[in-house]
C-alpha positions as CSV (number, residue, x, y, z in Angstrom):
1,M,43.0,204.7,113.1
2,P,39.5,204.5,114.2
3,K,37.4,201.2,113.1
4,D,34.6,203.4,111.0
5,N,37.2,205.4,109.0
6,I,36.4,207.2,105.3
7,I,39.8,206.2,103.9
8,Q,38.7,202.5,104.7
9,D,34.7,202.7,103.6
10,I,36.1,204.6,99.7
11,S,38.8,202.2,99.6
12,K,36.6,199.0,100.0
13,A,33.8,200.4,98.2
14,F,36.7,200.7,95.1
15,A,37.6,197.0,95.6
16,I,34.0,196.3,95.1
17,R,33.8,198.4,91.8
18,I,36.9,196.5,90.7
19,I,35.6,192.9,91.0
20,K,32.2,193.8,89.6
21,M,34.4,195.7,86.6
22,Y,37.0,192.3,86.5
23,K,33.6,190.2,86.4
24,H,32.1,192.2,83.3
25,L,35.5,192.7,81.7
26,T,36.0,188.5,81.9
27,E,32.6,187.6,81.2
28,E,31.4,190.0,79.0
29,K,34.8,191.5,76.6
30,K,36.4,188.4,77.3
31,E,39.3,190.2,79.0
32,F,41.6,188.1,81.0
33,V,45.1,190.2,81.6
34,L,44.7,193.3,82.0
35,S,41.5,192.3,83.9
36,K,43.7,190.3,86.4
37,Q,46.0,193.1,86.6
38,I,43.5,195.7,87.7
39,L,41.8,193.2,89.9
40,R,45.2,192.5,91.9
41,C,46.1,196.3,92.7
42,G,42.7,197.7,92.8
43,T,42.0,195.6,95.8
44,S,45.4,195.8,97.2
45,I,44.7,199.5,97.9
46,G,42.1,198.4,100.6
47,A,43.8,195.9,101.8
48,N,46.5,197.7,102.7
49,V,44.5,200.4,104.0
50,R,43.1,197.5,106.5
51,E,46.8,196.3,107.2
52,S,47.5,199.7,108.7
53,I,45.0,199.5,111.3
54,N,46.9,196.9,113.3
55,A,50.2,199.2,112.6
56,Q,52.8,198.4,115.4
57,S,53.6,202.3,115.0
58,K,53.4,205.6,113.3
59,S,56.1,204.8,110.9
60,D,54.4,201.2,110.0
61,F,51.1,202.9,109.5
62,V,52.7,205.4,107.2
63,S,54.2,202.5,105.4
64,K,51.0,200.6,105.0
65,L,49.5,203.3,103.4
66,N,52.2,204.4,101.2
67,I,51.8,201.0,100.1
68,A,48.3,201.3,99.0
69,L,49.1,204.8,97.4
70,K,51.5,202.7,95.2
71,E,48.4,200.4,94.3
72,A,46.1,203.2,93.7
73,N,48.4,205.0,91.3
74,E,49.3,201.4,89.6
75,T,45.1,201.2,89.0
76,E,45.1,204.6,87.4
77,Y,47.5,203.0,85.2
78,W,45.7,199.9,84.4
79,L,42.5,202.3,83.9
80,E,43.9,204.4,81.4
81,L,45.5,201.2,79.4
82,L,41.7,199.8,79.6
83,H,39.9,202.9,78.4
84,E,42.4,203.6,75.9
85,T,42.1,200.1,74.3
86,D,38.2,200.6,74.4
87,Y,37.4,197.8,77.0
88,I,35.6,200.4,78.9
89,S,33.8,203.2,78.0
90,D,34.4,206.6,78.3
91,A,32.0,207.3,81.6
92,E,32.9,203.7,82.9
93,F,36.7,205.4,83.2
94,D,35.3,208.8,84.2
95,S,33.6,207.0,87.1
96,M,36.5,204.8,88.0
97,I,39.4,207.3,87.7
98,T,37.4,210.2,89.6
99,D,37.0,207.3,92.6
100,N,40.6,206.5,92.3
101,K,41.9,209.9,92.6
102,H,39.7,210.5,95.5
103,I,41.3,207.5,97.1
104,V,44.9,209.2,96.1
105,G,44.1,212.6,97.8
106,T,42.9,211.1,101.1
107,L,45.7,208.7,100.9
108,I,48.1,211.3,100.4
109,N,46.5,214.0,103.3
110,I,46.5,211.3,105.7
111,I,50.6,210.4,105.1
112,K,51.0,214.0,105.1
113,A,49.6,214.8,108.5
114,M,51.1,211.3,110.0
115,K,54.7,212.5,108.7
116,A,54.0,216.3,110.3
117,Q,53.2,214.7,113.8
118,Q,56.5,212.8,113.5
C-alpha cells in the first residue's frame, strides 16, 4: 500500500474525530461505558489499516483490512446506540455515520480488488 493512501488518510481523520467525540462524551455528558467502546473500535480501524502497510503477503494485507472492516461495522453499532440514547445529536450522528460508511465502502472496494487479483 502506498504511503499516501486515501483509506489511510480517512481512517486516521475518523480516529481523530472519534477521540474528540470520546472527550466530549466523557467530559460534557459524563458517559464512560459506550464512549470507551466506540473509542476502542473507532480508532482500531486506522490502526489495522496502518498495520496492513507492512503486510507479509496479499493474503495478510486483505486479512488486516477485513479486521478494519469489522471494526468499522462495530463502530456503526456504537454510533447507533449513542444516537438512540440521546448522547449524540442527529447532526453529530449523521456526520459520523456518513464518514464511517465512506470508510466501509472504501475498505470493501479495496478488499474486492485485492481478492480479484489473487
